[in-house]
C-alpha positions as a Markdown table, in Angstrom:
| # | Residue | x | y | z |
|---|---|---|---|---|
| 1 | Met | 0.0 | 0.0 | 0.0 |
| 2 | Arg | 2.9 | 2.3 | 0.5 |
| 3 | Asn | 3.8 | 2.2 | -3.2 |
| 4 | Val | 0.2 | 2.8 | -4.1 |
| 5 | Ala | 0.0 | 5.8 | -1.8 |
| 6 | Leu | 3.2 | 7.4 | -3.0 |
| 7 | Thr | 2.2 | 6.9 | -6.7 |
| 8 | Ala | -1.2 | 8.4 | -6.0 |
| 9 | Leu | 0.5 | 11.7 | -5.0 |
| 10 | Ala | 1.3 | 12.2 | -8.7 |
| 11 | Pro | -2.3 | 12.5 | -10.0 |
| 12 | Leu | -3.3 | 14.4 | -6.9 |
| 13 | Ala | -0.6 | 16.9 | -7.8 |
| 14 | Trp | -1.8 | 17.0 | -11.4 |
| 15 | Gly | -5.2 | 18.0 | -10.2 |
| 16 | Ser | -3.7 | 21.4 | -9.4 |
| 17 | Thr | -2.7 | 22.1 | -13.1 |
| 18 | Tyr | -6.0 | 23.7 | -14.0 |
| 19 | Ile | -6.0 | 26.3 | -11.2 |
| 20 | Val | -2.3 | 27.1 | -11.7 |
| 21 | Thr | -2.8 | 27.5 | -15.4 |
| 22 | Thr | -5.9 | 29.7 | -15.2 |
| 23 | Glu | -4.7 | 31.8 | -12.2 |
| 24 | Leu | -1.0 | 32.2 | -12.6 |
| 25 | Leu | 0.0 | 31.7 | -16.3 |
| 26 | Pro | -0.5 | 33.8 | -19.5 |
| 27 | Ala | -3.6 | 33.0 | -21.5 |
| 28 | Glu | -3.6 | 31.3 | -24.9 |
| 29 | Arg | -0.1 | 29.8 | -24.6 |
| 30 | Pro | -0.8 | 26.0 | -24.2 |
| 31 | Leu | 2.2 | 24.7 | -26.0 |
| 32 | Leu | 4.5 | 27.2 | -24.3 |
| 33 | Thr | 3.1 | 26.0 | -21.0 |
| 34 | Ala | 3.6 | 22.3 | -22.0 |
| 35 | Thr | 7.2 | 23.0 | -23.0 |
| 36 | Leu | 8.2 | 25.0 | -19.9 |
| 37 | Arg | 6.6 | 22.4 | -17.8 |
| 38 | Ala | 8.7 | 19.6 | -19.3 |
| 39 | Leu | 12.0 | 20.8 | -20.6 |
| 40 | Pro | 13.5 | 22.7 | -17.7 |
| 41 | Ala | 12.6 | 19.9 | -15.3 |
| 42 | Gly | 14.1 | 17.3 | -17.5 |
| 43 | Leu | 17.4 | 19.3 | -17.9 |
| 44 | Val | 17.6 | 19.8 | -14.1 |
| 45 | Leu | 17.2 | 16.0 | -13.5 |
| 46 | Leu | 19.8 | 15.2 | -16.1 |
| 47 | Ala | 22.3 | 17.5 | -14.4 |
| 48 | Ala | 21.4 | 16.1 | -11.0 |
| 49 | Thr | 21.7 | 12.4 | -11.9 |
| 50 | Arg | 24.5 | 12.8 | -14.5 |
| 51 | Arg | 23.2 | 9.8 | -16.4 |
| 52 | Leu | 22.6 | 9.7 | -20.2 |
| 53 | Pro | 20.9 | 6.8 | -22.1 |
| 54 | Thr | 23.1 | 4.2 | -23.8 |
| 55 | Gly | 22.5 | 2.0 | -26.7 |
| 56 | Ala | 18.9 | 1.2 | -27.4 |
| 57 | Trp | 17.8 | 3.5 | -24.6 |
| 58 | Trp | 18.3 | 6.5 | -26.7 |
| 59 | Trp | 15.4 | 5.7 | -29.0 |
| 60 | Arg | 13.4 | 4.1 | -26.2 |
| 61 | Ser | 13.7 | 7.2 | -24.1 |
| 62 | Ala | 12.6 | 9.3 | -27.2 |
| 63 | Val | 9.5 | 7.0 | -27.7 |
| 64 | Leu | 8.5 | 7.1 | -24.0 |
| 65 | Gly | 9.2 | 10.8 | -23.8 |
| 66 | Ala | 7.0 | 11.4 | -26.8 |
| 67 | Leu | 4.1 | 9.3 | -25.5 |
| 68 | Asn | 4.2 | 10.2 | -21.8 |
| 69 | Ile | 5.2 | 13.8 | -22.1 |
| 70 | Gly | 5.5 | 15.5 | -25.6 |
| 71 | Val | 2.4 | 14.1 | -27.4 |
| 72 | Phe | 0.4 | 13.7 | -24.2 |
| 73 | Phe | 1.0 | 17.3 | -23.0 |
| 74 | Gly | 0.3 | 18.8 | -26.4 |
| 75 | Leu | -2.9 | 16.9 | -27.0 |
| 76 | Val | -4.2 | 17.4 | -23.5 |
| 77 | Phe | -3.8 | 21.2 | -23.9 |
| 78 | Val | -5.4 | 21.2 | -27.3 |
| 79 | Ala | -8.4 | 19.3 | -25.8 |
| 80 | Ala | -8.5 | 21.6 | -22.8 |
| 81 | Tyr | -8.6 | 24.7 | -25.1 |
| 82 | Arg | -11.3 | 23.3 | -27.5 |
| 83 | Leu | -13.5 | 21.5 | -25.0 |
| 84 | Pro | -15.1 | 22.3 | -21.6 |
| 85 | Gly | -12.7 | 21.0 | -18.9 |
| 86 | Gly | -15.3 | 18.5 | -17.8 |
| 87 | Val | -15.4 | 16.8 | -21.2 |
| 88 | Ala | -11.6 | 16.7 | -21.5 |
| 89 | Ala | -11.4 | 15.1 | -18.0 |
| 90 | Val | -14.0 | 12.4 | -19.0 |
| 91 | Leu | -11.9 | 11.6 | -22.1 |
| 92 | Gly | -8.9 | 11.2 | -19.9 |
| 93 | Ala | -10.8 | 8.9 | -17.6 |
| 94 | Ile | -10.8 | 6.2 | -20.3 |
| 95 | Gln | -7.0 | 5.8 | -19.9 |
| 96 | Pro | -7.3 | 3.0 | -17.4 |
| 97 | Leu | -9.4 | 0.9 | -19.8 |
| 98 | Leu | -7.0 | 1.6 | -22.6 |
| 99 | Ala | -4.0 | 0.7 | -20.4 |
| 100 | Ala | -5.7 | -2.5 | -19.2 |
| 101 | Ala | -6.4 | -3.5 | -22.8 |
| 102 | Leu | -2.8 | -2.9 | -23.9 |
| 103 | Ala | -1.4 | -4.7 | -20.9 |
| 104 | Val | -2.9 | -8.0 | -22.1 |
| 105 | Pro | -0.7 | -8.5 | -25.2 |
| 106 | Leu | 2.3 | -6.5 | -24.0 |
| 107 | Leu | 2.6 | -7.6 | -20.3 |
| 108 | Gly | 0.4 | -10.7 | -20.0 |
| 109 | Glu | -1.9 | -9.0 | -17.5 |
| 110 | Arg | -5.5 | -10.1 | -17.5 |
| 111 | Phe | -8.3 | -7.9 | -18.6 |
| 112 | Gly | -11.2 | -9.3 | -16.5 |
| 113 | Arg | -14.7 | -8.2 | -15.7 |
| 114 | Arg | -13.4 | -6.5 | -12.6 |
| 115 | Ser | -11.2 | -4.2 | -14.6 |
| 116 | Leu | -14.0 | -3.5 | -17.0 |
| 117 | Val | -16.4 | -2.7 | -14.2 |
| 118 | Ala | -13.9 | -0.5 | -12.4 |
| 119 | Gly | -13.1 | 1.4 | -15.6 |
| 120 | Ala | -16.8 | 2.0 | -16.4 |
| 121 | Val | -17.5 | 3.1 | -12.8 |
| 122 | Gly | -14.5 | 5.4 | -13.0 |
| 123 | Val | -15.7 | 7.1 | -16.2 |
| 124 | Leu | -19.2 | 7.5 | -14.6 |
| 125 | Gly | -17.7 | 9.0 | -11.4 |
| 126 | Val | -15.5 | 11.5 | -13.2 |
| 127 | Ser | -18.5 | 12.4 | -15.4 |
| 128 | Leu | -20.6 | 13.2 | -12.4 |
| 129 | Val | -17.8 | 15.3 | -10.9 |
| 130 | Val | -17.0 | 17.5 | -13.9 |
| 131 | Leu | -19.7 | 17.5 | -16.5 |
| 132 | Arg | -22.4 | 20.2 | -16.7 |
| 133 | Ala | -25.8 | 20.1 | -18.2 |
| 134 | Thr | -24.9 | 22.1 | -21.3 |
| 135 | Val | -21.6 | 21.3 | -23.1 |
| 136 | His | -20.2 | 22.2 | -26.5 |
| 137 | Leu | -18.4 | 19.3 | -28.3 |
| 138 | Asp | -15.7 | 20.1 | -30.8 |
| 139 | Ala | -14.6 | 17.2 | -33.1 |
| 140 | Leu | -10.9 | 18.1 | -33.1 |
| 141 | Gly | -11.0 | 18.5 | -29.3 |
| 142 | Leu | -12.6 | 15.1 | -28.9 |
| 143 | Leu | -10.0 | 13.5 | -31.1 |
| 144 | Ala | -7.2 | 15.2 | -29.2 |
| 145 | Gly | -8.5 | 14.1 | -25.9 |
| 146 | Leu | -8.9 | 10.5 | -27.0 |
| 147 | Ala | -5.5 | 10.5 | -28.6 |
| 148 | Gly | -3.9 | 12.0 | -25.5 |
| 149 | Ala | -5.4 | 9.3 | -23.3 |
| 150 | Ala | -4.2 | 6.6 | -25.7 |
| 151 | Ala | -0.7 | 8.1 | -25.7 |
| 152 | Met | -0.4 | 8.1 | -21.9 |
| 153 | Ala | -1.9 | 4.6 | -21.7 |
| 154 | Ala | 0.6 | 3.3 | -24.3 |
| 155 | Gly | 3.5 | 5.1 | -22.5 |
| 156 | Thr | 2.5 | 3.7 | -19.1 |
| 157 | Val | 2.4 | 0.1 | -20.5 |
| 158 | Leu | 5.7 | 0.4 | -22.5 |
| 159 | Thr | 7.4 | 2.0 | -19.5 |
| 160 | Lys | 6.5 | -1.2 | -17.5 |
| 161 | Arg | 7.4 | -3.5 | -20.4 |
| 162 | Trp | 10.9 | -2.1 | -21.1 |
| 163 | Gly | 11.8 | -1.6 | -17.4 |
| 164 | Arg | 15.0 | 0.3 | -16.8 |
| 165 | Pro | 18.7 | -0.2 | -17.7 |
| 166 | Ala | 20.7 | -1.9 | -15.0 |
| 167 | Gly | 21.9 | 0.6 | -12.4 |
| 168 | Val | 19.5 | 3.4 | -13.5 |
| 169 | Gly | 16.8 | 4.5 | -11.2 |
| 170 | Pro | 13.4 | 6.2 | -11.9 |
| 171 | Leu | 14.8 | 9.7 | -11.3 |
| 172 | Ala | 17.2 | 9.4 | -14.3 |
| 173 | Met | 14.5 | 7.8 | -16.4 |
| 174 | Thr | 12.2 | 10.7 | -15.6 |
| 175 | Gly | 14.9 | 13.2 | -16.7 |
| 176 | Trp | 15.3 | 11.3 | -20.0 |
| 177 | Gln | 11.6 | 11.4 | -20.8 |
| 178 | Leu | 11.0 | 14.9 | -19.7 |
| 179 | Thr | 13.9 | 16.2 | -21.8 |
| 180 | Ala | 12.9 | 14.2 | -24.8 |
| 181 | Gly | 9.3 | 15.3 | -24.5 |
| 182 | Gly | 10.3 | 18.9 | -24.0 |
| 183 | Leu | 12.6 | 18.9 | -27.0 |
| 184 | Leu | 9.7 | 17.5 | -29.1 |
| 185 | Leu | 7.4 | 20.3 | -27.9 |
| 186 | Leu | 9.9 | 23.2 | -28.3 |
| 187 | Pro | 9.9 | 23.6 | -32.1 |
| 188 | Val | 6.2 | 23.0 | -32.3 |
| 189 | Ala | 5.5 | 25.7 | -29.7 |
| 190 | Ala | 7.8 | 28.2 | -31.5 |
| 191 | Leu | 6.2 | 27.4 | -34.9 |
| 192 | Val | 2.6 | 27.6 | -33.7 |
| 193 | Glu | 2.7 | 30.3 | -31.0 |
| 194 | Gly | 5.8 | 32.3 | -31.9 |
| 195 | Ala | 8.1 | 34.0 | -29.4 |
| 196 | Pro | 7.0 | 33.8 | -25.7 |
| 197 | Pro | 5.5 | 36.9 | -24.1 |
| 198 | Ala | 7.1 | 38.9 | -21.3 |
| 199 | Leu | 6.6 | 36.9 | -18.1 |
| 200 | Ser | 5.6 | 38.5 | -14.8 |
| 201 | Gly | 6.8 | 37.3 | -11.4 |
| 202 | Thr | 3.4 | 35.5 | -11.0 |
| 203 | Asn | 3.9 | 33.7 | -14.3 |
| 204 | Leu | 7.4 | 32.6 | -13.3 |
| 205 | Leu | 6.1 | 31.3 | -10.0 |
| 206 | Gly | 3.4 | 29.3 | -11.8 |
| 207 | Tyr | 5.8 | 27.8 | -14.3 |
| 208 | Gly | 8.3 | 27.0 | -11.5 |
| 209 | Tyr | 5.6 | 25.1 | -9.6 |
| 210 | Leu | 4.5 | 23.2 | -12.7 |
| 211 | Ala | 8.1 | 22.3 | -13.5 |
| 212 | Val | 9.2 | 21.2 | -10.0 |
| 213 | Ala | 6.3 | 19.9 | -8.0 |
| 214 | Asn | 3.7 | 19.1 | -10.7 |
| 215 | Thr | 6.1 | 17.6 | -13.2 |
| 216 | Ala | 9.6 | 16.6 | -12.0 |
| 217 | Leu | 8.5 | 15.3 | -8.6 |
| 218 | Ala | 5.1 | 14.0 | -9.7 |
| 219 | Tyr | 6.5 | 12.1 | -12.7 |
| 220 | Trp | 9.3 | 10.6 | -10.7 |
| 221 | Leu | 6.7 | 9.2 | -8.3 |
| 222 | Trp | 4.6 | 8.0 | -11.3 |
| 223 | Phe | 7.5 | 6.2 | -13.1 |
| 224 | Arg | 8.7 | 4.8 | -9.7 |
| 225 | Gly | 5.2 | 3.4 | -9.2 |
| 226 | Ile | 5.1 | 1.8 | -12.7 |
| 227 | Gly | 8.3 | -0.2 | -11.7 |
| 228 | Arg | 6.6 | -1.6 | -8.6 |
| 229 | Leu | 2.9 | -2.0 | -9.4 |
| 230 | Pro | 1.0 | -3.5 | -12.3 |
| 231 | Ala | 0.5 | -1.1 | -15.2 |
| 232 | Thr | -3.3 | -1.3 | -14.9 |
| 233 | Ser | -3.2 | -0.5 | -11.2 |
| 234 | Val | -1.1 | 2.6 | -11.9 |
| 235 | Ala | -3.4 | 3.8 | -14.7 |
| 236 | Phe | -6.4 | 3.6 | -12.4 |
| 237 | Leu | -4.7 | 6.0 | -10.0 |
| 238 | Gly | -5.0 | 8.6 | -12.7 |
| 239 | Leu | -8.7 | 8.9 | -11.8 |
| 240 | Leu | -7.7 | 10.8 | -8.7 |
| 241 | Ser | -6.7 | 13.8 | -10.8 |
| 242 | Pro | -10.1 | 15.2 | -11.7 |
| 243 | Val | -11.3 | 14.5 | -8.1 |
| 244 | Ser | -8.3 | 16.5 | -6.8 |
| 245 | Ala | -9.0 | 19.3 | -9.3 |
| 246 | Ala | -12.6 | 19.6 | -8.0 |
| 247 | Val | -11.5 | 19.6 | -4.3 |
| 248 | Ile | -8.9 | 22.3 | -5.1 |
| 249 | Gly | -11.5 | 24.4 | -6.9 |
| 250 | Trp | -13.8 | 24.1 | -3.9 |
| 251 | Ala | -11.1 | 25.0 | -1.4 |
| 252 | Ala | -9.2 | 27.7 | -3.3 |
| 253 | Leu | -11.9 | 29.3 | -5.5 |
| 254 | Gly | -15.0 | 28.7 | -3.5 |
| 255 | Gln | -16.6 | 26.5 | -6.2 |
| 256 | Ala | -19.7 | 24.7 | -4.9 |
| 257 | Leu | -19.8 | 20.9 | -4.8 |
| 258 | Thr | -23.2 | 19.4 | -5.4 |
| 259 | Ala | -24.5 | 16.1 | -4.1 |
| 260 | Leu | -24.0 | 14.5 | -7.6 |
| 261 | Gln | -20.4 | 15.7 | -7.6 |
| 262 | Leu | -19.8 | 14.1 | -4.2 |
| 263 | Leu | -21.4 | 10.9 | -5.4 |
| 264 | Gly | -19.1 | 11.0 | -8.5 |
| 265 | Met | -16.0 | 11.5 | -6.2 |
| 266 | Ala | -17.1 | 8.4 | -4.2 |
| 267 | Leu | -17.5 | 6.4 | -7.4 |
| 268 | Ala | -14.1 | 7.5 | -8.8 |
| 269 | Leu | -12.4 | 6.7 | -5.5 |
| 270 | Gly | -14.1 | 3.3 | -5.4 |
| 271 | Ser | -13.1 | 2.6 | -9.0 |
| 272 | Thr | -9.5 | 3.5 | -8.1 |
| 273 | Leu | -9.5 | 1.1 | -5.2 |
| 274 | Leu | -11.1 | -1.7 | -7.3 |
| 275 | Gly | -8.5 | -1.3 | -9.9 |
| 276 | Gln | -5.7 | -2.0 | -7.5 |
| 277 | Arg | -6.0 | -5.7 | -7.6 |
| 278 | Gln | -2.8 | -7.7 | -8.3 |
| 279 | Pro | -3.2 | -9.6 | -11.6 |
| 280 | Gln | -2.1 | -13.2 | -11.9 |
| 281 | Gln | 1.3 | -13.1 | -13.6 |
| 282 | Pro | 4.8 | -14.4 | -13.0 |
| 283 | Thr | 6.6 | -12.8 | -10.1 |
| 284 | Ala | 9.4 | -11.8 | -12.4 |
| 285 | His | 8.6 | -10.3 | -15.8 |
| 286 | Thr | 11.6 | -10.1 | -18.2 |
| 287 | Val | 10.6 | -7.7 | -20.9 |
| 288 | Leu | 13.2 | -7.8 | -23.6 |
| 289 | Ala | 13.4 | -11.5 | -24.4 |
| 290 | Ala | 11.3 | -14.7 | -24.3 |
| 291 | Pro | 11.1 | -16.5 | -21.0 |
| 292 | Thr | 14.3 | -18.4 | -20.2 |
| 293 | Pro | 13.7 | -22.2 | -19.8 |
| 294 | Ala | 13.9 | -23.4 | -16.3 |
| 295 | Ala | 17.0 | -25.5 | -17.0 |
| 296 | Thr | 19.0 | -22.5 | -18.4 |
| 297 | Pro | 20.3 | -19.9 | -15.9 |
| 298 | Ala | 19.2 | -16.4 | -16.8 |
| 299 | Pro | 22.1 | -14.2 | -17.9 |
| 300 | Asp | 23.3 | -11.2 | -15.9 |
| 301 | Pro | 22.0 | -7.9 | -17.2 |
| 302 | Thr | 24.6 | -6.0 | -19.3 |
| 303 | Pro | 25.0 | -2.2 | -19.5 |
| 304 | Gly | 22.3 | -0.7 | -21.6 |
| 305 | Ser | 19.9 | -3.7 | -21.3 |
| 306 | Ala | 16.7 | -3.7 | -19.2 |
| 307 | Ala | 16.9 | -5.8 | -16.1 |
| 308 | Pro | 13.7 | -7.6 | -14.9 |
| 309 | Ile | 11.7 | -5.7 | -12.4 |
| 310 | Arg | 10.2 | -7.9 | -9.8 |
| 311 | Gln | 7.0 | -6.9 | -7.8 |
| 312 | Gly | 8.1 | -4.8 | -4.9 |
| 313 | Glu | 11.8 | -4.8 | -5.8 |
| 314 | Ala | 13.7 | -1.7 | -4.8 |
| 315 | Arg | 15.4 | -0.3 | -7.9 |
| 316 | Asp | 16.0 | 3.3 | -7.0 |
| 317 | Thr | 19.6 | 3.7 | -8.1 |
| 318 | Asp | 20.0 | 7.3 | -9.2 |
| 319 | Leu | 23.6 | 8.0 | -8.2 |
| 320 | Pro | 25.8 | 10.1 | -10.6 |
| 321 | Leu | 27.7 | 8.1 | -13.2 |
| 322 | Ala | 31.0 | 8.4 | -11.3 |
| 323 | Ala | 29.6 | 6.5 | -8.4 |
| 324 | His | 29.1 | 3.5 | -10.6 |
| 325 | Arg | 32.6 | 3.3 | -11.9 |
């Protein structure tokens, strides 16, 4: 439960993104916000860990950074600007179902009725929390929201499948992905939105919070959790984000919470708990090769290859490169 609780801090922190964006940041700059949320945090983590990818991990980090950060951030902000926030949140709530479906062929996790029921209840709960009676639906916004949820689901499952290189902890992996995603967003933001505006002290405070607490720390906890929990279980924790956003809006902005919203929160929390079951799968999941026959000893991991991650195994090595020599 400790790993679940620590991982849950990430979506709880992400629930503050809306209020920070609307209250502290310049308007109409979604791609700039996405870039400044990812790239500075990634560069700081690279400098702190002094670890760079090797071998195949250059392209794997680029793929994971695109799915979990670059593509996801960009599409989420497009959906947020073209759709009511409630609709965008409901589209994001399908992520656990997508992750559970992808985990069947890629990880061997089971997609049973329990996951299906938990996912459906989660979507219903989030809908009650965030949807209003009258909403305007935009086709491009809907496609962006669905594609963003699919990108994050695929990134979560692939992060679990590929594991981490031997001797590399989640902090360094977080830095690789944030940097890759930020570098992907940078030219797109410059092309679409042009030069950034003059930033006030309030803007800098907001960007600093998003980069440090909302991104670097939150994604470190998220990727750490993926290494210790089933991918489906981690994905279900994402349902806490819209619940957190509603509570923050009530506490900080005085937004009212209706009886239906409270019911929706209860359903979303119940779905999150229901999704935390442990799927029946081998205790050790080697992700880069076929299972080794019982009579053949498994080879030691080599530098640049992904070592198996066992359930509950501590793999938090994030010391600078010199410490591993």
